[in-house]
C-alpha positions in Angstrom: -32.5 63.3 20.0 -29.7 63.3 17.2 -31.6 66.0 15.4 -28.5 67.0 13.6 -27.8 63.5 12.3 -31.3 63.1 11.2 -31.3 66.4 9.3 -28.0 65.7 7.7 -29.1 62.3 6.7 -32.2 63.8 5.1 -30.3 66.3 3.0 -27.5 63.6 2.0 -30.2 61.1 1.0 -32.1 63.7 -0.9 -29.2 64.8 -2.9 -27.9 61.2 -3.3 -31.1 60.1 -4.9 -31.9 63.3 -6.7 -29.5 62.9 -9.6 -30.6 59.3 -10.2 -34.3 60.2 -9.9 -34.0 62.7 -12.7 -32.5 60.0 -15.0 -35.2 57.7 -13.9 -38.0 60.0 -14.6 -36.8 60.4 -18.1 -37.4 56.7 -18.7 -40.7 56.8 -16.9 -39.3 55.1 -13.8 -39.1 55.7 -10.3 -37.0 54.7 -7.1 -38.6 51.2 -6.9 -37.2 50.6 -10.5 -33.7 51.8 -9.4 -33.8 49.5 -6.4 -34.7 46.4 -8.6 -31.9 47.3 -11.0 -29.4 47.8 -8.2 -30.0 44.4 -6.6 -30.5 42.5 -10.0 -27.2 44.0 -11.1 -25.5 43.3 -7.8 -26.6 39.6 -7.8 -27.5 38.4 -11.3 -29.9 35.4 -11.2 -31.5 36.6 -8.0 -34.8 34.9 -7.4 -38.0 37.0 -7.2 -38.6 35.7 -3.8 -35.2 37.1 -2.5 -35.9 40.5 -4.1 -39.4 40.6 -2.3 -37.4 39.9 1.0 -35.0 42.6 0.5 -37.4 45.3 -0.7 -40.1 44.4 1.6 -42.8 45.4 -0.9 -45.9 43.5 -1.9 -45.8 40.9 -4.8 -48.2 43.2 -6.7 -46.0 46.3 -6.3 -42.9 44.3 -7.5 -44.9 42.7 -10.3 -45.7 46.2 -11.7 -42.2 47.3 -11.5 -40.7 44.2 -13.0 -43.3 44.2 -15.8 -42.1 47.8 -16.8 -38.4 46.9 -16.5 -39.0 43.5 -18.6 -41.2 45.3 -21.1 -38.6 48.1 -21.7 -35.7 45.6 -22.1 -33.9 46.4 -18.9 -34.4 43.0 -17.1 -35.1 39.5 -18.2 -36.7 36.8 -16.2 -35.7 33.1 -16.7 -37.1 30.0 -15.0 -34.9 28.2 -12.5 -32.6 25.3 -13.8 -34.1 22.8 -11.3 -37.3 24.3 -10.3 -39.3 25.6 -13.3 -41.5 27.7 -10.9 -38.6 29.6 -9.7 -38.1 33.1 -11.6 -34.6 34.4 -11.8 -33.8 37.9 -12.7 -31.0 39.1 -14.9 -30.1 42.6 -16.2 -30.0 42.9 -20.0 -27.0 44.7 -21.5 -29.5 47.7 -21.6 -30.2 47.2 -17.9 -26.6 46.9 -17.0 -25.8 50.1 -18.9 -28.5 52.1 -17.3 -27.5 50.8 -13.9 -23.8 52.0 -14.5 -25.1 55.5 -15.5 -27.3 55.7 -12.4 -24.4 54.5 -10.2 -22.0 56.9 -11.7 -24.2 59.7 -10.6 -24.2 58.5 -7.0 -20.6 57.6 -7.0 -19.8 61.3 -7.9 -21.3 62.2 -4.5 -19.8 59.4 -2.4 -16.3 59.4 -3.6 -15.4 63.0 -2.9 -17.2 63.0 0.5 -15.2 59.9 1.6 -11.9 61.2 0.0 -11.9 64.2 2.3 -12.0 61.9 5.4 -9.3 60.1 7.2 -8.4 56.5 5.7 -10.3 54.6 8.5 -13.5 56.7 8.0 -14.8 54.5 5.1 -14.9 51.5 7.5 -16.7 53.5 10.1 -19.3 54.7 7.7 -19.9 51.2 6.6 -20.3 50.2 10.3 -22.7 53.1 10.8 -25.0 51.9 8.1 -24.8 48.3 9.3 -25.8 49.5 12.7 -28.9 51.3 11.2 -30.0 48.0 9.6 -32.5 45.8 11.6 -30.5 43.0 13.2 -32.7 40.5 11.7 -31.7 41.6 8.2 -27.9 41.7 8.8 -27.4 38.2 7.5 -28.8 39.4 4.2 -26.2 42.1 4.0 -23.6 39.3 4.4 -25.3 37.2 1.6 -25.2 40.2 -0.7 -21.5 40.7 0.2 -22.1 44.3 1.4 -20.2 43.8 4.6 -17.1 42.2 3.1 -15.0 45.3 3.8 -15.8 45.5 7.5 
């Protein structure tokens, strides 16, 4: 068993999310809110249905998180241009700004860690993460343009 990899992954993830968690908590938010902000900022106009597929959470759970983000002015929801039943999500300026602050805390951990590695290491790290994703979900990585640098 790769206990060393699992242990290091735990500590890296704990610290990676820890800084952002503190900022989220000040707003009364949690990691689910961060995930929604991340994907809506990554792909403005994302349909709610796509977000459900990505996050693999219930409609009820997503509805609660979205309601809080909408009510607090971080996300706005619009109807689809051709299908009025479709709900498209966009970050507001406040939502984009908060996302940038959250991302900056995480970037401060990622960049120095990668900078200390050989140039080809970044690509290897990306391949490692893709390898951990369920093969059925890898097409989603491509649609989100998360694998363009491979």
